[in-house]
C-alpha angles and dihedrals in degrees: 000000000000116000125198126203106219123155101167132103113333094012124139115251097258092050093225113126136168117238090256094050091048092050091047091053093046094048091048099046110019109026096119097031092055093048092051091047090050091052093046091058089062099041114099093209090056093047090051094047091048091051091048091051092049092051092049091050090051091051092050091051092048096048113029095205097049113150119192115236119240091244092053091046091052092049091050094048090048092050092047091051091051089049091050091053094045100048095049094053120097099343119187129216116267121242130209094278092049091050091052091053094044097046098038090234119152134214113252138042119312118257102238096178114103 
């Protein structure tokens, strides 16, 4: 029997779920979110906007008073809008592997010792 350690939204208190229980929770709570996330991982616009955001955060950490230029802001907004359109088109249902990646759950029994 395959056990999944998932402690997120909708999980039972111990965090140990069978594959069937895990899929039921995911289908009930995250069906659409997972499909959109899965699509965004393949969309070039989403990859670019994620990279731009990461670079901006690094700049903000480096220089505490970093202020984004209007040109950069417009580029980012444009890229994010493209991403939004891309990731909402023709989404496909997530499978077990996709749900594991999306939720951060792991195969195996949860380690309850702290």
